[in-house]
KEKE-3310 file (N, C-alpha, C; in steps of 0.2 Angstrom, whole numbers, plus 5000, padded with zeros to 4 digits):
npx = (5536:5537:5528:5525:5538:5535:5524:5530:5539:5529:5524:5534:5540:5549:5558:5553:5541:5535:5531:5523:5514:5508:5503:5491:5485:5472:5471:5484:5489:5481:5484:5497:5495:5494:5487:5479:5476:5482:5494:5512:5516:5528:5543:5552:5567:5567:5560:5572:5580:5576:5573:5587:5592:5588:5593:5606:5606:5602:5588:5576:5575:5572:5560:5551:5551:5544:5530:5527:5525:5516:5504:5501:5500:5488:5479:5482:5491:5504:5507:5517:5509:5501:5497:5482:5473:5457:5446:5434:5430:5415:5408:5401:5390:5394:5406:5414:5424:5429:5433:5427:5431:5438:5441:5458:5461:5448:5438:5429:5423:5420:5410:5407:5391:5389:5392:5404:5407:5421:5435)
npy = (5455:5469:5476:5476:5481:5495:5499:5499:5510:5521:5522:5524:5513:5502:5487:5477:5483:5483:5468:5466:5475:5468:5458:5462:5472:5472:5479:5480:5468:5464:5474:5471:5458:5447:5431:5428:5416:5405:5411:5414:5426:5436:5439:5450:5448:5443:5452:5464:5459:5458:5473:5477:5471:5479:5491:5489:5488:5499:5502:5506:5518:5523:5512:5518:5532:5528:5522:5535:5541:5534:5534:5550:5548:5545:5553:5554:5555:5552:5553:5554:5543:5541:5529:5527:5522:5522:5517:5521:5526:5529:5541:5549:5562:5575:5588:5588:5582:5573:5583:5595:5599:5600:5586:5583:5571:5568:5571:5577:5569:5566:5554:5549:5555:5556:5561:5559:5558:5557:5545)
npz = (5501:5496:5498:5510:5517:5511:5519:5531:5529:5526:5539:5547:5555:5566:5564:5573:5576:5566:5562:5573:5571:5558:5563:5571:5562:5553:5541:5535:5534:5523:5514:5513:5506:5514:5520:5535:5540:5531:5527:5532:5544:5541:5551:5563:5559:5546:5540:5543:5535:5521:5520:5523:5510:5501:5504:5502:5488:5484:5482:5488:5490:5476:5473:5483:5475:5462:5468:5472:5460:5453:5459:5460:5447:5446:5452:5464:5482:5493:5511:5525:5538:5553:5564:5573:5587:5587:5601:5607:5622:5633:5643:5656:5651:5657:5661:5671:5684:5699:5707:5704:5693:5676:5668:5661:5652:5647:5633:5619:5603:5585:5578:5564:5561:5572:5590:5603:5619:5631:5634)
capx = (5540:5538:5522:5528:5541:5531:5521:5534:5541:5526:5521:5539:5539:5554:5556:5547:5534:5531:5529:5516:5508:5505:5498:5489:5481:5470:5471:5490:5490:5477:5487:5503:5494:5495:5480:5482:5475:5485:5503:5516:5519:5537:5547:5557:5572:5566:5559:5577:5585:5573:5575:5597:5594:5586:5597:5612:5607:5601:5582:5572:5572:5569:5553:5546:5549:5540:5526:5524:5523:5512:5499:5502:5497:5482:5475:5482:5497:5504:5511:5519:5505:5502:5492:5479:5467:5451:5443:5430:5426:5410:5408:5394:5392:5395:5414:5418:5426:5426:5436:5423:5436:5437:5444:5460:5459:5442:5438:5424:5424:5413:5414:5401:5388:5388:5397:5405:5411:5425:5443)
capy = (5458:5475:5479:5477:5488:5501:5502:5501:5516:5524:5523:5525:5508:5498:5479:5474:5485:5482:5463:5468:5477:5463:5452:5466:5477:5468:5481:5481:5461:5464:5477:5466:5453:5441:5429:5428:5408:5403:5415:5416:5434:5437:5438:5456:5447:5443:5460:5468:5455:5462:5479:5478:5470:5484:5496:5486:5488:5507:5502:5509:5527:5522:5511:5524:5537:5525:5523:5540:5543:5530:5536:5555:5548:5541:5559:5552:5557:5548:5556:5550:5543:5538:5524:5529:5518:5525:5514:5527:5524:5533:5541:5554:5569:5580:5589:5590:5576:5573:5589:5599:5603:5597:5580:5586:5566:5567:5574:5576:5569:5563:5548:5549:5560:5556:5565:5557:5562:5552:5547)
capz = (5505:5495:5500:5520:5517:5510:5526:5537:5527:5528:5544:5551:5561:5568:5562:5577:5577:5559:5563:5578:5566:5552:5568:5574:5559:5548:5534:5535:5531:5518:5509:5512:5503:5519:5523:5542:5541:5528:5526:5540:5546:5540:5559:5563:5556:5540:5538:5542:5530:5516:5521:5520:5505:5496:5505:5499:5480:5483:5478:5493:5486:5468:5472:5484:5470:5458:5470:5471:5455:5450:5465:5458:5439:5449:5456:5473:5485:5498:5514:5529:5544:5561:5567:5581:5590:5586:5601:5609:5629:5633:5647:5658:5648:5663:5659:5677:5687:5709:5712:5701:5689:5669:5667:5656:5650:5643:5626:5615:5597:5579:5573:5558:5563:5581:5595:5609:5626:5634:5632)
cpx = (5539:5533:5522:5532:5537:5530:5526:5538:5537:5522:5527:5540:5545:5551:5551:5541:5529:5527:5524:5511:5503:5501:5493:5480:5478:5470:5479:5490:5486:5482:5495:5501:5494:5488:5481:5481:5479:5494:5504:5516:5525:5539:5550:5562:5573:5564:5567:5581:5583:5575:5583:5596:5593:5591:5605:5612:5602:5594:5577:5571:5568:5562:5549:5545:5543:5535:5522:5522:5517:5503:5499:5497:5490:5478:5477:5488:5497:5509:5514:5513:5505:5497:5488:5474:5463:5447:5438:5427:5423:5411:5401:5398:5393:5405:5417:5419:5423:5427:5430:5428:5435:5443:5450:5461:5452:5440:5430:5425:5419:5416:5406:5397:5385:5392:5397:5407:5414:5433:5446)
cpy = (5466:5480:5480:5482:5496:5504:5503:5509:5522:5528:5524:5519:5504:5491:5477:5478:5485:5472:5463:5470:5475:5460:5456:5469:5472:5471:5483:5474:5460:5469:5475:5461:5445:5439:5425:5420:5404:5406:5415:5423:5434:5440:5447:5453:5447:5450:5465:5466:5458:5470:5481:5477:5476:5490:5496:5489:5495:5505:5505:5516:5526:5519:5517:5530:5534:5525:5530:5542:5540:5534:5545:5554:5547:5547:5557:5554:5552:5554:5551:5550:5541:5533:5525:5523:5521:5522:5519:5525:5529:5536:5546:5558:5576:5582:5589:5583:5579:5580:5594:5602:5598:5591:5581:5576:5565:5573:5575:5574:5567:5559:5546:5555:5560:5558:5562:5559:5556:5553:5541)
cpz = (5503:5497:5510:5521:5516:5516:5531:5537:5529:5531:5548:5558:5560:5566:5567:5578:5569:5561:5568:5575:5561:5557:5570:5569:5552:5539:5531:5531:5525:5513:5507:5507:5506:5522:5528:5542:5536:5525:5532:5538:5546:5548:5556:5559:5549:5538:5537:5537:5524:5516:5519:5513:5499:5496:5501:5491:5479:5479:5482:5491:5479:5467:5475:5480:5465:5459:5470:5465:5453:5455:5461:5450:5440:5451:5463:5477:5492:5504:5520:5536:5550:5561:5573:5582:5591:5593:5606:5617:5633:5642:5649:5654:5651:5661:5666:5682:5697:5711:5707:5695:5681:5670:5661:5650:5644:5636:5623:5606:5593:5576:5569:5559:5571:5584:5601:5614:5628:5633:5628)
residu = (MET:LEU:ARG:ILE:HIS:LEU:LEU:GLN:GLN:TRP:TYR:ASP:LEU:SER:ASP:PRO:ALA:MET:GLU:ASP:ALA:LEU:ILE:GLU:VAL:ALA:THR:MET:ARG:ARG:PHE:ALA:GLY:ILE:ALA:LEU:ILE:THR:ASP:ARG:ILE:PRO:ASP:GLU:THR:THR:ILE:LEU:ALA:PHE:ARG:HIS:LEU:LEU:GLU:GLN:ASN:ASP:LEU:GLY:GLU:GLN:ILE:PHE:GLU:ALA:VAL:LYS:ALA:HIS:LEU:LYS:ALA:ASN:GLY:MET:ALA:MET:LYS:GLN:GLY:THR:ILE:VAL:ASP:ALA:THR:ILE:ILE:ALA:ALA:PRO:SER:SER:THR:LYS:ASN:GLU:LYS:ARG:GLU:ARG:ASP:PRO:GLU:MET:HIS:GLN:THR:LYS:LYS:GLY:ASN:GLN:TRP:TYR:PHE:GLY:MET)
# end
């Protein structure tokens, strides 16, 4: 549960969003030590109860500082992040839509060494 709490803090997720992330994001399950086939994913109520337990005992900030110190000692840093769905939807390479204007939802991006145009 401690690793789940860390993920929740790092990504600024609500209790329901943390439950959803554990269901949907394999890397989060792996970090939390949850095997989808054999382990139950904690529901939002369990996540809330654990968070409240940490808060009642003033442990959240202490744990957070200990993790940051461990990372720093190993030459790493941790910052709050955002999860982004990186699915690329391909489109013709033209930047003009039917009105002969640039579509504001279309952009180009680079994935690896390959450039893509789309949304």
